[in-house]
C-alpha positions in Angstrom: 105.6 82.0 138.0 108.2 84.2 139.7 110.2 84.4 136.5 107.2 85.5 134.5 106.4 88.2 137.0 110.0 89.5 136.8 109.9 89.5 133.0 106.6 91.4 133.2 108.1 94.0 135.5 111.1 94.3 133.2 108.9 94.7 130.2 106.8 97.4 131.9 110.0 99.3 133.0 111.3 99.1 129.4 108.2 100.6 127.8 107.2 103.0 130.5 109.5 105.9 129.3 107.9 105.7 125.9 104.4 105.6 127.4 105.2 108.7 129.5 106.7 110.6 126.5 103.7 109.7 124.3 101.2 110.6 127.0 102.8 114.1 127.5 103.9 115.1 124.0 101.1 113.5 122.0 97.9 113.2 124.0 98.8 116.0 126.4 99.4 118.4 123.6 96.2 117.3 121.8 94.3 118.1 124.9 96.1 121.4 125.2 95.3 122.3 121.6 91.6 121.4 122.2 91.5 123.6 125.3 93.2 126.5 123.4 90.7 126.1 120.5 87.9 127.0 123.0 89.7 130.0 124.4 89.9 133.7 123.5 93.7 133.7 122.9 94.6 136.4 120.4 98.0 138.0 120.6 101.3 137.0 122.2 100.0 136.9 125.7 98.0 133.7 126.5 94.3 134.2 127.2 92.5 131.0 128.2 89.1 132.6 128.7 86.6 130.0 127.8 84.5 130.9 124.6 83.0 127.5 123.8 82.7 126.9 120.1 83.0 130.5 119.0 86.3 129.9 117.2 84.8 126.9 115.3 81.7 128.8 114.3 83.8 131.7 113.0 86.1 129.2 111.3 83.3 127.3 109.4 81.8 130.7 108.5 85.0 131.7 106.8 85.0 131.6 103.0 88.7 130.8 103.0 88.2 127.7 105.2 85.4 126.5 103.0 87.6 126.7 100.0 90.3 124.9 101.9 88.0 122.0 102.7 87.0 121.7 99.0 90.7 121.9 97.9 91.5 119.1 100.4 88.7 116.9 99.2 89.6 117.3 95.5 93.3 116.9 96.2 92.8 113.8 98.3 90.6 112.1 95.7 92.9 112.8 92.7 96.1 112.3 94.6 95.1 108.8 95.8 93.6 107.8 92.5 96.7 108.9 90.6 99.1 107.1 92.9 97.0 103.9 93.0 96.5 103.7 89.2 100.0 104.5 88.1 101.6 102.7 91.0 99.8 99.5 90.0 100.6 99.9 86.3 104.3 100.4 87.0 104.3 97.4 89.4 102.5 95.3 86.8 105.0 96.1 84.1 108.0 95.6 86.3 106.6 92.3 87.5 106.9 91.1 83.9 110.7 90.5 84.5 111.7 93.3 82.1 115.4 94.0 81.5 116.9 96.6 83.8 114.3 96.0 86.5 116.6 97.2 89.2 117.3 100.4 87.4 113.6 101.2 86.9 112.8 100.4 90.5 115.5 102.8 91.6 114.3 105.5 89.3 110.7 105.2 90.4 111.6 105.0 94.1 114.1 107.9 94.0 111.5 110.7 94.6 110.6 109.0 97.9 114.2 109.9 99.1 113.4 113.6 98.8 111.5 115.7 101.3 108.3 117.6 100.3 110.3 120.8 100.6 112.7 119.7 97.9 109.9 118.4 95.7 108.0 121.7 96.1 111.1 123.8 95.1 111.8 121.5 92.1 108.2 121.5 90.8 107.9 125.2 91.4 110.7 125.7 88.9 109.5 123.1 86.5 106.0 124.7 86.3 107.1 128.3 86.6 104.9 130.2 84.1 107.9 132.0 82.7 110.3 129.0 82.7 110.4 125.2 83.0 108.1 123.3 80.7 106.5 126.5 79.3 109.9 127.3 77.6 109.9 123.8 76.1 106.4 124.3 74.8 107.4 127.6 73.3 110.4 126.1 71.6 108.2 123.4 69.8 105.4 125.8 68.9 102.9 124.8 71.6 100.9 127.3 73.8 103.3 128.5 76.4 101.1 130.9 78.5 99.7 128.3 81.0 99.7 129.7 84.5 99.9 126.2 86.2 99.9 127.0 89.9 98.9 130.7 89.3 95.7 129.8 87.4 92.6 131.0 89.2 90.1 129.2 87.0 87.5 127.0 88.9 85.4 124.2 87.5 82.7 122.9 89.8 84.7 124.2 92.8 88.0 122.7 91.5 90.8 125.1 91.1 92.9 124.2 88.1 96.0 125.4 90.0 95.6 122.2 92.2 96.7 120.1 89.2 100.3 121.3 89.8 100.1 120.2 93.5 98.5 116.9 92.6 101.2 116.3 90.0 104.1 117.1 92.4 102.7 115.0 95.3 101.9 112.0 93.0 105.3 112.1 91.4 106.8 111.6 94.9 104.5 108.8 96.0 103.8 106.8 92.9 107.0 104.9 93.7 105.7 104.0 97.1 102.5 102.5 95.7 104.5 100.8 93.0 106.8 99.1 95.6 104.0 97.7 97.8 102.0 96.5 94.7 105.1 94.9 93.4 105.6 93.0 96.6 101.9 91.9 96.4 102.2 90.8 92.8 105.3 88.7 93.7 103.3 87.0 96.4 100.6 85.7 94.0 101.3 82.1 93.0 102.4 81.9 89.4 100.5 78.5 89.0 97.2 80.4 89.7 97.8 82.9 86.9 99.0 80.2 84.5 95.9 78.1 85.2 93.7 81.0 84.4 95.5 81.6 81.1 95.1 77.9 80.2 91.4 78.3 80.8 91.3 81.0 78.2 91.4 84.1 80.4 93.1 87.2 78.9 95.2 89.6 80.8 92.4 92.1 81.5 90.3 89.3 82.9 93.1 88.0 85.1 93.7 91.5 86.4 90.0 92.2 87.2 89.1 88.7 88.5 92.3 87.5 90.2 95.0 90.1 90.7 93.0 93.1 91.9 90.8 91.1 94.4 93.9 89.5 95.9 95.6 92.9 96.2 92.6 94.5 97.9 94.2 94.6 101.4 97.3 96.3 99.9 95.1 98.8 98.0 93.3 99.7 101.3 96.5 100.1 103.2 97.9 102.4 100.4 94.7 104.5 100.4 94.9 104.9 104.2 98.6 106.1 104.1 98.0 108.4 101.1 94.8 109.8 102.6 96.6 110.5 105.8 99.3 112.4 103.9 96.9 114.4 101.8 94.7 115.5 104.7 97.7 117.2 106.5 99.6 118.4 103.4 101.6 121.5 104.3 105.3 121.6 103.4 104.9 120.8 99.7 102.3 123.6 99.3 104.3 126.2 101.3 107.5 125.5 99.3 105.7 125.4 95.9 102.8 127.9 95.9 101.7 129.0 99.3 98.0 129.8 99.5 98.1 130.9 95.8 96.0 133.6 94.2 92.4 133.6 95.4 93.3 130.7 97.7 93.6 128.5 94.7 96.1 126.2 96.4 95.3 126.9 100.0 94.9 124.1 102.5 93.9 123.9 106.2 97.6 123.4 107.2 98.6 126.6 105.4 95.6 128.5 106.9 96.5 127.2 110.4 100.1 128.3 110.0 99.2 131.8 108.9 96.5 132.2 111.4 98.6 131.0 114.4 102.1 132.2 113.7 101.5 135.2 111.5 98.2 136.5 112.7 98.7 135.5 116.4 95.2 134.2 116.6 96.1 131.1 118.6 92.5 130.1 119.5 91.4 130.0 115.9 94.6 128.3 114.8 94.1 125.6 117.4 90.5 125.1 116.1 91.9 124.6 112.6 94.4 122.0 113.9 91.7 120.2 115.8 89.5 120.0 112.7 92.5 118.6 110.8 93.1 116.0 113.6 89.4 114.9 113.3 89.7 114.6 109.5 92.7 112.3 109.9 90.9 110.4 112.6 88.0 109.8 110.4 90.4 108.0 108.0 92.6 106.2 110.4 90.3 105.0 113.2 88.0 102.8 111.0 91.1 101.2 109.5 92.5 100.5 112.9 89.2 99.0 114.0 89.0 96.9 110.9 92.6 95.6 111.3 92.0 94.8 115.0 88.9 92.8 114.3 90.5 91.0 111.5 93.5 89.9 113.7 91.1 88.7 116.4 
């Protein structure tokens, strides 16, 4: 009993510095941002005069922020779908014990070693309207006047310029989904799949009826991680396109940065960051609750 109490005290002392740091630099700053979002702070000098939800009302009445929310929604859907579909297909093909498996795994995982800044600079050059792939298209006689991330065309609220951002982000994270799907595929008993083939099931049926249902937890985890990344995307966009023409590639993170650090409207900037936090919480909290209930 005495020994267990000593071990408990040691454990508390061991984790207490981390608890204090998290309490101050995570939850403390969240509270401070929330307080700032309800203040009249504009300019360099702090002004914590309470204004209630004024900054939020002005924010949601902003045409730019409404465009940002639509851009985020479209980007999240297409980014997650692209990574999930292509990540699973690559994992499925590699799981067939192809020659050079290690080489292909390395090639597909390599973009994960890069930062979003590097990816943005790389794809900015690749999709440059006057260079990159347009030069290749011109050389083979194809149309070479595509604006890519400078295109302001909208279809049902979807800016075609977002395709370039989706492509760059997916290129970096397809390898991640491939890796976790490959681990999941390797955990499926081979006898189960072989038994299904002996019963006359083709590959499509095996994928639909056996593989995908067994990989559902992995798919959910991948969607949560990718969704979290997409909702707070910033560095890739800033390095690649910025807000773009007519806010074609603008996102809340970019809006928050310009509002806060270039416009010195700290109250409104804090309101944007609070909305972004709530967006991420809507994705993360249900998953954490689901995981906690499943474990208990």
